[in-house]
N, C-alpha and C positions, 0 to 999 in steps of 0.2 A: 860731157856729163851735164844733164839737166839740173838746174837749180830749183829748189823748192819755190813755190809761188811767193812766199813771204819774204824771200831774200832777193828777188829779181827787181831790177830797176823799173821805173815807170816807162822808160823808153822801150825796154825789152818787152814789157807787157803790151804796149801799144803796137809795136811792130809785129808781135806774134798775132795779135788780134787782126791786123790788116792782112797778114798772110792767110789766116783762116778764112777771112771774108773773100779774099781773092781766089782761093782754091775752090770754094764751094759756097757761093752766097746763099743759095736757097737752103742747102742742107745745114748751114751754120745756124739758121733761124728755126727751121721747121723739122729737121731730121738729124740723123747721126752725123757728128762732126768730129774733127780731130781733137786731141787733148786741148783743154782750155788754155789759150794764150801760149801756144807752143809752136815751134818751127819744125819743118821736116828734117832738118839736119841735126836735131838735138837727139842724142842717144838716151834711151830710158835708163833710169837708175837700176842697178842690180837688185834683185829682190832681197828683202831683209826678213829673216826668220822671226817669228813671234817671240821666241824665247830670248832673243837678243835685244829686246826693247823693254823699257820700263812701262809701267801701267799707263802713265801719261802719254808716252810716245805711241803705245799700242792703240789708245783710244783716239789719237789725232793723226795717225800716219797717213790716212787718206787726205786729210786737209792739207798736210804739208808735202804730199806727193813723194814720200820716201819709198813707196812701193809701186812705182809706175808700171812695172811689168805685169803685176796682178791686175791692174786696171785695164791694161791693154788686152789681156786674156779675157777679162769679163766682157769687154766690148766685142771681141771676136765671137763670143758665145751669145751675143745679143742681149746682154744684161746692161741695164742702165746704171749710172753712178748711184742714183738714189737707192736702188735695190741692193747693189753690192756693198755699199757703205753701211748698211744697217747693222751688219755684224760687228762693226766697231763702235756702236752706240750702246753696247751692253755693258754699262759701267757698273761696277760694284764699289761702293764707297767704304773706305776704312778711315782710320784716324788721319793719315796724311792727306787723303783726298779732301776730307772736310776742312782741314786747315787751309789748304790751297783754295777751296771753294769760297770761303768767307774772307779771303785775303783782301786788304784794302786796295791792292794793285789790280784787282780783277777788271776794273773799268778800262784801264789802259791796255791790259793784256787782251781783252775782248775786242777792243777797237783795232789793235794791231793785226788781228787775224780775221777782220771782217771780209776782206777780199777772198781769202781762202776758206771761208766758213762753209759748212755743208749746205746751208740755205742758199748761199750765193752760187755754189757749184750746181745745185739741183735746179736753180731757176735761171741759169745763164741764157737759155734761149728766150724765155719770156721777157727777161730784163732787156736783152738785146733788141727784141722786137719793139717793145714800148719805147726804148730810148731812141732807136732809129726812126720810129714814127714821129717823136718829138723833133728830132733833127730835120726830118723831111718837112714838117710843118713850118719850122723856123726858116728854112731855105726857100720854101715855096712862097711864104709871105714876103720875103725880101724881094722876090721877083714880081709879086702881085702888088705890093704896097710901097715899094722902094726900100732903100737901105742906106746905112751910114758907112762910109769908107773908113779905112784905118786912120786916115788923116783928119777925120771928122767932117768931111764933105758929104753932102747929101746927093744921092743918086736917085733918079726917077725910076718908076716902075717899068720893068721890061714887059710884064704881062698885064699892063694897065687896063686892058679891055675886060679883064675878069672882074666880077662884082665883089670888090673888097677883099680883105684878108680872110684866111681860114681861122675864124675865132668864134667862140661861143660865150654867152654871158655866164658869169660865175654862179648865178642864183640857182640853176638846176643842180649843180654840184653840191652847193650848200644844203639843198633840200634832200638830196638822195644820200649824202654821206652818213647821216645818222642811221638810216635803214641798212646801209652796207655795213656799218660798224656793228649793229646788232646781229646781223647774219654771221659775221666773222667771230664775234664773241661767243655766240651760241655754238658755232661750229667747233671752236677751240675748246670750250668748256665741256661739250659732249664728248669730244675725243679724249680729253684728259680724264673724264669720268670713267671711260672704258679702260684707259691705261691703269688708273688707280684700282679699279675693281679687279683687273687681271692680276696685278701685283698682290692684292689682298687674297685672291683665290690661291695663288701659288704659295703665299705665306701659310694658308691653311693646309695645302698639300704637304709642305715641309713639316709642319707641326704634327699632322696626323700620321705621316710615315714614321716619325720619331716615336709617336705613341704606340704604334703597332710593334715596333722593336722593343720598346720598354715593357709593354704588356706581355710580349712573348717571353722576355727574360724573367718576368715575375711569375707567370702562370704555367709555363711549360715545365714538365717534370725534369729533375736532374738525373736523367738516364741516358744511355747512348742513343736510343731512339729519339728521346726528347731533344737532345743536343742537335741531332741531325735535322729534325723538323724545325728547330729554332733557326738554324743557319739557312735553311731553305726559305723560311718565311721572310727573313731579312733580305735574302737575295731577290725573292719575288717582289718585295716591296720596292727595292731599288730599281728592278726592271720595270715596274709599273711607272715610276717617274721618268725613266728613259723613254718608254713608249708614249707617254703623254707629251713629252717634249718633241719627239719625232713627228707625232700627229700634227702638232701646232706649227712645226717648222716646215713640213712638206717633204716631198720625195728626196730632196737634197740631203736630208738627215738620215736616210735609210742605211747607208753604209756605216755610219758611225754607230747607229743602233745595233746593227748586226755585230759589229766589233765588240761592243760592250756586252752583248748577250753571250758571245763566244768566250769572252773572258770569264763570265760566270760559269759557263760549261766547263772550261779548263780547270777551274777550281773545284769542280765536283758539286757545285751548288745548284745546277740546273741541267737536266738531261738534254741531249742533243735533239731529241724528238720535240721537246717543248720549245726549243729555240726555233726550229723550222716551222712549227705550228704557229708560233707567235708572229713570225715574219709573214706568214701567209694569211693571218687573220685580217678580217675587214675592219675590226675595231680592236686594235692591239691593247689599249689601256684596259678595256673591259675584259679582254682575255686574261691579262695578268691578275685582275681582281678575282676572276674565277679560279685561277691557280692558287691565289692566297686563301680563298674559301675552301678549296679542296685540301690544302695543307692544314687548315684549322680543323677540318672534319676528321682528319687522321689523328690529331693530337689527343692524348689521353688526359683531358682536363675536365674540370667541373662545368656544369651547365652555366653557372653564373659567370665564370671566367670566359667561357666560350662566347657568351652574349656580349661581354665587354669588348672583346677583340672584333667580333662581327659588327658591332656598332661603328668602330673605327673604319672598317672596310666599307661599310655603307656610306660613311661620310666621304670617303675617297671617291666613290661612285657619284655622289652629289656634286663634288668639286669638279669632276671630269665633265659632267653635263653642263655646269656653269661655264667652263672654259669653251666647250663646243658652242654654246649659245653666243658668246662674244665673237668667236672666230667666224661663225657662219652667218652672222647677222650684222651687216655694216649699218652705218648711219643711213637713213633713207636716201636712195640715190637721187631722187628728185630734188632734195635739199642741197646735196653736194653739187649737182649740176647747175642749179639756179645760182648758187653762190659763186661758182666759177664764171658763169656767163655774166653775172652782174659785175663782178670785180674786173673781168677782162674788158668789158665795154666801158666801164668807168675810167680805167687807166688809159685805154686807147684814145678816148675823147678828152682826157685831162689836159694834154698840151694846148688844145684850143681854148680850154677854160682858163689856162694860165697865161695866155698870150697877152691879154690886156693888163693883167696884174704885174707882169714882169716888164712893163714898158719902160721903166727907168734904166734897165740894163742895155748894153750895146746890142742893137738889133734884136732885142728880146732873147738874147742867147741864154739867159738864166732859166728859160723854160726847159732846157734840156737837162741840166743837173737836178732841177727841182722835180721834174717828172721821174727821173731815175731814183732819187731818194724815196719819194712817196711810193713808187712801185715796189722798191726793194722791201720796204717794211710791210706794206699791205699784202703783197704776194707772200712774204715770209710768214705772216700770221696764218694765212690759209695753208701754206706748206706745212707748218707745224701741226695743224689739225689733221692733215692727210697722213703725215708720218706716224703719229701716235694713235691714229684710229684703230689700226691693227697692231696691238701692243706686243704680241708674243714673239715677233721677230726682232724686237729691240730690247726685250727683257733679258737679263742674264740667266737664262734657264740652265745653261751648262754649269755655271757656278752653283746654282741651287741644287741641281741633281747630283753633281759630283762631290761638292763640298758639304752643303747644308744637309743633304739627305744621306747619300751613300757613305761618305767618310764618317759622319757622325754615328750612323747605325753600326758601322764596322767597329768603331771604338767602343760603343756600348756593348757589343756582343763578344768582345775578346774574353778569353777565359780568365786572364789576370784580373780584369776589371770585375768580372762576375764573382770571383772568389774574394775580392777585396770587400765585397758588400756582405759577407757572411759574418754577422755579428753574434750569432748564437753560440751556445756552449758546444764543444765537440761531442759531449755525451748526449746531446739533444739535437740530432740532425733535423734539417728542415723537411717538413712533410709536404708531399705533393698534394694536388687539389683533391684527388680521390680519397687520400688518407684523411685530409681535413674534413671532408664531407662525412666519412665514417665516424670520425670523432664527434662531429656535431650531432649526427644521428644517435650515437650512443648517449651523449649528454642529454639529448631530448628525451630518449627512452627513460633515463633515470629520473628526470624531472617529472615525466608523465606518471611513472610508478609512484613517486612520492605524493603527487596530487591525488591519485586514485586511492592510496592508503588513507590519506587524510579525509577524503570524501566518504570512504567506507566507515571510518571510525566516528564520524561526526554524529550519527544518530544516538550512539551510546553516550557520548559526551553530553548531548543535549538532554537526554533522559535523566542523567545524574544531576544536572544543573536544575532541572525542573523539580525533582524530589527535594533537593536542598532548599529551594525557595519555599516549597509547601510546608516543610517542617519549621522553618523560621516564622511563618505566618501563624501556625498553631501555637508556638511558644509565646508569641507576642499577645495572643488573645487570652491565654491562661493568666498572664501577668496582669492584664487589665481587670479580670474578674477578681 
C-alpha cells in the first residue's frame, strides 16, 4: 500500500527518486516519468469516491495521493498532472472554510505540505533539472579547482588544465533580477485580473438568471399556459448556464451536458427535439438564449413586461460574449515565451553566480539547496500565472450552475412559494398584464374625457367672468360721480 507523500520518510523519498532516475534518466527530466518519488513494487491506493470525502479532503486529495489510480489513468490517457488536478482547485468557500483559511496555524500547515503541493508536483521536472545542473557545477568545480575532503584535507585539481572554475560574477544577476521580477509580477497580475473578471462575469450570469426567473414569476399570467411557459423559461435559463459551462470546459463536459438536458426532457420541461438541436448547435449558449426569446414571444404579457425580460436575456448574451473573449484571447504569447526563456536562463546560470557567494560552505555545497529554493519560488510565481490565466477550468462552475442558478430558480418557481406571496384579498384576484393594461387604458380614457369637458366649458366660464368684471367697473364709476 503506497503511503501519501506527506507521511513518507526522507529516506523513502530519496530512494524513490533514485529509482526513478535509474529507470529513465532522460524521461525523468524531460518527458513522462513514473509517479513522483515512488517505487515499482508499490501498489496504488484503491480509488476513493468523491462522496466519501470531506470538502477539505476533496480539494487536496491529489496533493496527498489518496486517489493514485485516477492519476494513473490520466497518465495512460496522456493527461498531465497539472491538467487533471485543475478540477480539484474549484473551491467554494463557506463559513468553515473561511475559519480554516484565516487560522493562525496556516503557516505551519502550509509548510508541512510544501513537498506535496500542486506547484511542486507541476514543476518537478524543471526543479530537478535546475537542481541537477547546480550539482553538476559543484562537482565539476571540485575536479577543476580542487576540493576539501571529509577530514578537512585539501586535494588538488584533477582537471587542473581547464581554465578556472565554472563561475560568473554576481553583478549580472543583480542587474537582471529587477527586470525579471517586473516580468513575473506583470504576468501574475494580468493572469489574476483575468481570473477576477471571469468570476465577476459568472456572478453576473448567476444574478441575471435569477432575475429572469423572478421576472417570469411576476409577469407571466396565472393560467395553465402561463404556468407551463414559466416552467419552460426557468428550464431554458438553467440549460443556458449548463451550455455556457460546457463551452468553457471543452468536449470533456459534453456527456454531462447531455445528461442534464435529458433530465429536463424527462421532467417535461424541454422537448427531445430541442435537446438534440442544442447538442448539435455550433454555439449552444446562444441557441438557448434563442429558445428563451421564443418562449418570451409566446407569453401573453404586456409590452413593458416583455421588454424587461428581454433586457435580461440581452444581458446574458453580453456576458456570454465577455466569457468568450477571455477564453479565446490569452496573454500575448510573445510575453509568455519571453518570460519563460528569461526565467529558465536565469535559473540555469544561477549556480555559477552563487559559486563564489557560497564559498564559506564545504566545497560550495550550499549552491545546490540555494539554487533549489530560489528556483522553486521563482518557477512557482510563473506557474501560478499560467494556472490562473485560463480561469474557467478552475472556477467552481458546477456549483454555480447546479446550486446558485438551477436550485435557486427551482425554489423560486415552486407553487407553494408562489402562493405564499399572494397578499391580496380573495375577492380581488391578481390581474395579469393584459388586464392591467386595459385598466390603465380605461383610466386614461376617463381622464381624457374629463379634461375635454373642462376644456369645452372653459369659454363660457371665461365670458361670465368678463361680464362680472365689467359690471363692477361701472358701479365703481357711478359712486365716484
